[in-house]
VOPAGU-2260 file (C-alpha; in pm, 1 decimal, decimal comma):
REM VOPAGU-2260
SITE   aa  ch    i         X         Y         Z
SITE  MET   A    0    3046,5    9548,3    9331,6
SITE  ASN   A    1    3096,6    9850,9    9118,0
SITE  GLY   A    2    3164,9   10060,6    9429,5
SITE  ASP   A    3    3410,9    9801,0    9566,0
SITE  ALA   A    4    3601,8    9785,7    9240,3
SITE  ALA   A    5    3624,8   10164,4    9224,6
SITE  LEU   A    6    3747,6   10177,5    9584,9
SITE  ARG   A    7    4014,1    9907,7    9518,2
SITE  HIS   A    8    4121,2   10095,5    9204,5
SITE  ALA   A    9    4152,5   10420,8    9401,4
SITE  TRP   A   10    4360,7   10247,7    9671,6
SITE  ARG   A   11    4589,1   10094,3    9411,3
SITE  ALA   A   12    4635,3   10431,9    9242,8
SITE  LEU   A   13    4711,3   10590,9    9580,4
SITE  LEU   A   14    4964,6   10313,6    9658,9
SITE  VAL   A   15    5136,2   10357,2    9321,7
SITE  LEU   A   16    5150,7   10734,7    9375,4
SITE  ALA   A   17    5300,9   10690,1    9725,1
SITE  LEU   A   18    5564,4   10446,3    9594,1
SITE  TRP   A   19    5649,2   10679,4    9307,1
SITE  LEU   A   20    5690,8   10975,5    9546,1
SITE  ALA   A   21    5911,7   10768,5    9778,9
SITE  ALA   A   22    6131,9   10658,0    9489,2
SITE  ALA   A   23    6155,6   11012,6    9352,8
SITE  SER   A   24    6252,4   11138,9    9698,3
SITE  ALA   A   25    6525,0   10872,2    9731,0
SITE  PHE   A   26    6666,0   10958,8    9388,8
SITE  ALA   A   27    6661,0   11329,9    9472,6
SITE  GLN   A   28    6849,8   11266,6    9797,7
SITE  ALA   A   29    7107,5   11052,4    9618,1
SITE  GLY   A   30    7155,4   11324,7    9358,0
SITE  ALA   A   31    7191,4   11590,6    9625,4
SITE  ALA   A   32    7453,2   11381,9    9809,9
SITE  ALA   A   33    7661,4   11353,1    9494,2
SITE  ALA   A   34    7649,9   11726,0    9427,7
SITE  PRO   A   35    7994,0   11886,6    9445,3
SITE  PRO   A   36    8061,4   12086,0    9759,7
SITE  GLU   A   37    8073,0   12462,2    9759,0
SITE  PHE   A   38    8404,5   12597,5    9882,2
SITE  ARG   A   39    8461,6   12917,7   10073,8
SITE  ASP   A   40    8769,3   13008,6    9870,5
SITE  ALA   A   41    9023,5   12868,3    9625,3
SITE  ALA   A   42    9269,1   12775,4    9903,0
SITE  GLU   A   43    9009,0   12555,3   10070,3
SITE  GLU   A   44    8933,9   12387,0    9737,8
SITE  ARG   A   45    9304,6   12320,3    9667,4
SITE  ARG   A   46    9358,3   12176,3   10015,2
SITE  PHE   A   47    9044,6   11960,6    9983,4
SITE  HIS   A   48    9153,3   11813,1    9649,4
SITE  ALA   A   49    9511,1   11760,6    9771,2
SITE  LEU   A   50    9376,0   11559,3   10064,9
SITE  LEU   A   51    9137,8   11355,2    9851,4
SITE  VAL   A   52    9409,2   11228,3    9617,0
SITE  GLU   A   53    9612,2   11110,9    9920,0
SITE  LEU   A   54    9320,9   10912,6   10063,3
SITE  ARG   A   55    9194,4   10580,9    9927,6
SITE  CYS   A   56    8828,8   10483,9    9901,4
SITE  VAL   A   57    8772,8   10212,8   10160,6
SITE  MET   A   58    8532,1   10026,3    9932,9
SITE  CYS   A   59    8712,7   10051,3    9599,9
SITE  GLN   A   60    9027,8    9853,9    9529,3
SITE  ASN   A   61    9255,1   10125,2    9401,3
SITE  GLN   A   62    9071,5   10454,2    9366,5
SITE  SER   A   63    9125,5   10770,6    9558,3
SITE  LEU   A   64    8839,7   10949,9    9729,1
SITE  ALA   A   65    8855,1   11201,6    9446,6
SITE  ASP   A   66    8803,9   10932,9    9179,9
SITE  SER   A   67    8548,8   10706,8    9347,0
SITE  ASN   A   68    8173,6   10734,2    9296,4
SITE  ALA   A   69    8088,3   10487,6    9576,6
SITE  GLN   A   70    7844,4   10616,7    9836,6
SITE  ILE   A   71    8101,2   10576,2   10114,0
SITE  ALA   A   72    8347,9   10789,4    9914,2
SITE  ILE   A   73    8083,0   11060,1    9880,6
SITE  ASP   A   74    8024,1   11043,4   10257,0
SITE  LEU   A   75    8398,6   11052,4   10329,7
SITE  ARG   A   76    8446,7   11353,9   10103,2
SITE  ARG   A   77    8175,5   11533,6   10300,9
SITE  GLU   A   78    8340,2   11420,1   10627,4
SITE  VAL   A   79    8682,4   11547,7   10514,0
SITE  LEU   A   80    8535,1   11887,0   10425,3
SITE  ASP   A   81    8356,4   11906,2   10761,5
SITE  LEU   A   82    8679,7   11820,0   10945,1
SITE  MET   A   83    8866,0   12084,5   10745,6
SITE  ARG   A   84    8606,1   12344,0   10839,4
SITE  GLU   A   85    8636,6   12243,6   11206,8
SITE  GLY   A   86    8996,5   12362,1   11181,4
SITE  ARG   A   87    9173,7   12025,7   11183,2
SITE  SER   A   88    9508,2   11993,5   11007,8
SITE  ASP   A   89    9571,8   11749,9   10723,2
SITE  ALA   A   90    9763,6   11521,3   10960,6
SITE  GLU   A   91    9475,1   11523,5   11209,1
SITE  ILE   A   92    9224,9   11438,9   10934,2
SITE  GLU   A   93    9442,9   11152,1   10810,7
SITE  ALA   A   94    9489,8   11026,0   11169,1
SITE  PHE   A   95    9112,7   11037,0   11223,8
SITE  LEU   A   96    9047,5   10833,9   10909,5
SITE  VAL   A   97    9328,8   10585,7   10988,2
SITE  GLU   A   98    9184,2   10534,5   11336,7
SITE  ARG   A   99    8843,9   10470,9   11185,2
SITE  TYR   A  100    8934,5   10263,1   10875,3
SITE  GLY   A  101    9294,9   10150,7   10922,7
SITE  GLU   A  102    9604,6   10236,9   10721,2
SITE  PHE   A  103    9442,6   10106,0   10402,9
SITE  VAL   A  104    9279,8   10448,3   10368,7
SITE  LEU   A  105    9622,0   10607,5   10305,9
SITE  TYR   A  106    9786,0   10578,9    9966,1
SITE  ARG   A  107   10124,4   10622,1   10134,3
SITE  PRO   A  108   10110,7   10451,1   10473,8
SITE  GLN   A  109   10375,5   10544,5   10726,0
SITE  VAL   A  110   10693,7   10337,2   10738,0
SITE  LYS   A  111   10655,1   10128,1   11052,5
SITE  SER   A  112   10766,7    9782,4   11154,0
SITE  ARG   A  113   10434,4    9634,8   11039,4
SITE  THR   A  114   10448,9    9810,5   10699,7
SITE  TRP   A  115   10809,6    9724,9   10610,1
SITE  LEU   A  116   10702,4    9445,1   10378,8
SITE  LEU   A  117   10463,5    9682,5   10204,0
SITE  TRP   A  118   10734,9    9941,1   10150,4
SITE  PHE   A  119   11038,3    9721,7   10086,4
SITE  GLY   A  120   10874,4    9400,7    9959,7
SITE  PRO   A  121   10884,8    9495,0    9589,5
SITE  ALA   A  122   11255,1    9583,4    9607,9
SITE  LEU   A  123   11323,3    9261,0    9797,9
SITE  LEU   A  124   11140,4    9056,3    9532,7
SITE  LEU   A  125   11334,6    9234,0    9258,3
SITE  LEU   A  126   11662,5    9160,3    9435,4
SITE  ILE   A  127   11572,1    8792,4    9484,0
SITE  GLY   A  128   11470,3    8766,6    9118,0
SITE  GLY   A  129   11798,7    8926,3    9003,8
SITE  ILE   A  130   12002,3    8687,0    9216,6
SITE  ALA   A  131   11804,7    8388,8    9081,9
SITE  VAL   A  132   11863,4    8497,8    8721,7
SITE  ALA   A  133   12236,7    8550,9    8786,8
SITE  VAL   A  134   12269,2    8203,8    8945,6
SITE  ILE   A  135   12085,2    8037,2    8657,3
SITE  VAL   A  136   12295,1    8216,6    8394,3
SITE  ARG   A  137   12622,4    8122,6    8570,3
SITE  ARG   A  138   12523,9    7756,7    8601,2
SITE  ARG   A  139   12427,0    7734,2    8237,8
SITE  SER   A  140   12742,6    7906,7    8117,6
SITE  ALA   A  141   12966,6    7690,0    8339,9
SITE  GLY   A  142   12805,6    7366,3    8224,0
SITE  ALA   A  143   12779,2    7459,1    7858,3
SITE  PRO   A  144   12999,2    7253,8    7623,2
SITE  VAL   A  145   13282,3    7440,7    7458,8
SITE  PRO   A  146   13233,1    7443,3    7081,9
SITE  PRO   A  147   13513,5    7274,0    6887,2
SITE  ASP   A  148   13782,5    7502,9    6753,0
SITE  ASP   A  149   13739,1    7451,2    6383,2
SITE  SER   A  150   13937,9    7679,5    6163,8
SITE  GLN   A  151   13723,8    7593,0    5873,0
SITE  GLU   A  152   13485,4    7860,5    5762,0
SITE  TRP   A  153   13167,9    7775,7    5580,7
């Protein structure tokens, strides 16, 4: 029994060590993925950051790729840098991401027939609200009783 207990204890220790090493490896990989990229020159860095603020994280509600810490944003930042280094233009990179994720990925989607409401909807709502307020004010002023003309001052 003493030998069996020692063997079970050794196996448990080995299992704990293997799990610990696997977890440490996963954390190291996650930390390496979040490491900032190394740029070839300042122009590449400026272009990279200019692109990232124009692109939205596809997982986050309203964060750019530059602001988001989501894993997909980290992957997309790496993808954008790889596409830049392949020689693609900013427009080609944006088109690639739009094809893959839809126009949601752009902070400023193109004005098309299917995005008119997105672009002009707020102005339309403001106009409708202004007209509604003007109509309400006119109706109230037209139906308001005229105060009596008393010359008496208090």
